[in-house]
TILUMMI-529722 format. One record per atom (N, C-alpha, C): residue in three letters; x, y, z. Coordinates in steps of 0.02 Angstrom, whole numbers, plus 50000, padded with zeros to 5 digits. Each point is the difference from the previous one (the first is absolute). Example, Ala and Ser with C-alpha at 12.3 -4.5 7.8 and 13.67 -1.06 7.14 Angstrom:
# residues 2
ALA506604971650390;ALA499555005950000;ALA500455006050000;SER499825005349964;SER500425005950003;SER499615005550037;
This chain:
# residues 91
UNK515825129950750;UNK500694998150002;UNK500084993049969;UNK500464999449954;UNK500144993649967;UNK500494996050041;UNK499944993449998;UNK500474995650034;UNK500194994449952;UNK500574997250009;UNK500264994849956;UNK499844993250029;UNK499734995549959;UNK499864993150020;UNK500434995549957;UNK500374995650031;UNK500394995049964;UNK499644993450003;UNK499904997049942;UNK499684993349998;UNK500434995549957;UNK499924993550012;UNK500344995049959;UNK499494997049953;UNK500184999849937;UNK499564997049950;UNK500444996449949;UNK499734994649971;UNK500354996649947;UNK500085004849941;UNK500554999449964;UNK500135004549944;UNK499444999649948;UNK499774993949986;UNK499484999149950;UNK499355003450022;UNK499864999750066;UNK499395003150026;UNK500055007649992;UNK500575002850021;UNK500095007249995;UNK499975002349928;UNK500354996549955;UNK500015001949929;UNK499304999649970;UNK499644994750016;UNK499324999249974;UNK499535005450025;UNK500055001550065;UNK499575005350029;UNK500185006849970;UNK500645001149991;UNK500225006449972;UNK499755000949928;UNK500014994549962;UNK499765000349931;UNK499265001749998;UNK499614996850043;UNK499285001350001;UNK499865007250023;UNK500375002250050;UNK499935007050024;UNK500135004949943;UNK500534998749962;UNK500165004449943;UNK499454999949948;UNK499714994149987;UNK499454999549952;UNK499405004150024;UNK499925000650065;UNK499455003950029;UNK500195007550006;UNK500635001649983;UNK500225006950004;UNK500165002250071;UNK500184995150043;UNK500155001450070;UNK500684997450018;UNK500265002650055;UNK500634997250026;UNK499834994250047;UNK500484995750011;UNK499904994550047;UNK499875002850070;UNK500335005450016;UNK499915003250065;UNK499275002350008;UNK499715002849948;UNK499305002350003;UNK499534994150010;UNK500154994449967;UNK499594994050008;UNK500044997450072;UNK500604999850028;UNK500084997550068;UNK499665004750050;UNK500075006649990;UNK499665004850044;UNK499244999149997;UNK499734999249940;UNK499284999149992;UNK499784993550035;UNK500404994849994;UNK499844993650033;UNK499995000750075;UNK500495003650027;UNK500035001150073;UNK499415004250024;UNK499815005049960;UNK499425004150018;UNK499364995850001;UNK499934995649951;UNK499424995649997;UNK499994995350060;UNK500584997550019;UNK500064995650059;UNK499745003650062;UNK500215006350009;UNK499795004050057;UNK499245001249997;UNK499765002149942;UNK499305001749992;UNK499544994050011;UNK500184994349970;UNK499574994150002;UNK500164995150056;UNK500575001250033;UNK500234995550053;UNK500034992849975;UNK500204999349937;UNK500074993549969;UNK500315000649931;UNK500134994349970;UNK500334999849935;UNK499554996049952;UNK499925002649940;UNK499614996549949;UNK500464998549941;UNK500044993849980;UNK500414998149942;UNK499534998449942;UNK500215002149941;UNK499614998749940;UNK500474998649942;UNK499824995149961;UNK500384998549940;UNK499555001249940;UNK500145005049962;UNK499615001649941;UNK500214995249944;UNK499544995949977;UNK500204995449947;UNK500155003749935;UNK500524997849967;UNK500185002949935;UNK500074994449950;UNK499825001649939;UNK500074995049947;UNK500734999449981;UNK500194994049982;UNK500684998949975;UNK500025002349927;UNK500595001549975;UNK500055001849929;UNK499734994549955;UNK500084993750020;UNK499754994449961;UNK499235000449995;UNK499675001150057;UNK499275000550000;UNK499765006249962;UNK500365005550007;UNK499825006049962;UNK500024998749925;UNK500504996249978;UNK500064998349929;UNK499424995649977;UNK499824995150041;UNK499444995649982;UNK499355004149993;UNK499895004650047;UNK499405004249997;UNK500015004549939;UNK500595002849984;UNK500075004349942;UNK499824996049936;UNK500254993949995;UNK499854995849942;UNK499264998349997;UNK499704998550058;UNK499294998350001;UNK499575006049978;UNK500205006050021;UNK499635006049978;UNK500055000949925;UNK500604998849972;UNK500085000649927;UNK499564994949965;UNK500004993850024;UNK499584994849971;UNK499275001850003;UNK499785002750057;UNK499305001950008;UNK499805005449951;UNK500425005149993;UNK499855005449953;UNK499984997549928;UNK500414995049984;UNK500024997249932;UNK499514994249991;UNK499604998750052;UNK499534994249999;UNK500364993649984;UNK500604999250027;UNK500424994149988;UNK500024995850064;UNK499994993549992;UNK500024995350056;UNK499435001150049;UNK499415001849974;UNK499425001250042;UNK499484994649984;UNK499744996850052;UNK499454995149992;UNK499485001550053;UNK499394997549988;UNK499475001050048;UNK499645006649986;UNK499555001850042;UNK499814996650061;UNK499614993649986;UNK500014995650048;UNK499664993649994;UNK499355000450040;UNK499474997149972;UNK499345000050033;UNK499994995150059;UNK500384994649993;UNK500014995050054;UNK500714997650012;UNK500104996750056;UNK500664997250014;UNK500144994249953;UNK499484996649977;UNK500104994549953;UNK500305002649934;UNK499745005849977;UNK500295003149940;UNK500745001650010;UNK500155002850058;UNK500705001750014;UNK500434993750002;UNK499764994950035;UNK500384993750004;UNK500114997049931;UNK499485000249958;UNK500064997349932;UNK500545003849962;UNK500005006650005;UNK500515004049966;UNK500704998350026;UNK500084999950066;UNK500664998650030;UNK500254993049982;UNK499554995249998;UNK500194993249983;UNK500214999449926;UNK499765004649958;UNK500174999849930;UNK500705002849985;UNK500295003350049;UNK500675002949988;UNK500554994949999;
């Protein structure tokens, strides 16, 4: 038997959660039900924040991969830290 639960949430929180649920192909209701089932099963709550790269960092990595494939902007490896320091000081 299904029952209705009313909760108060900030609009931004609800919208953000709904967007992520949609990206996962789930409804927000399904996410909440799964969370409540986990709470019952584990008798506790586990929070996790999956780190994601920003578009800025993704672009930097994309450019670095292009440079690496083209052997552009590549130096080293250095045999010693003195060699590395000498190179960096020359820039």
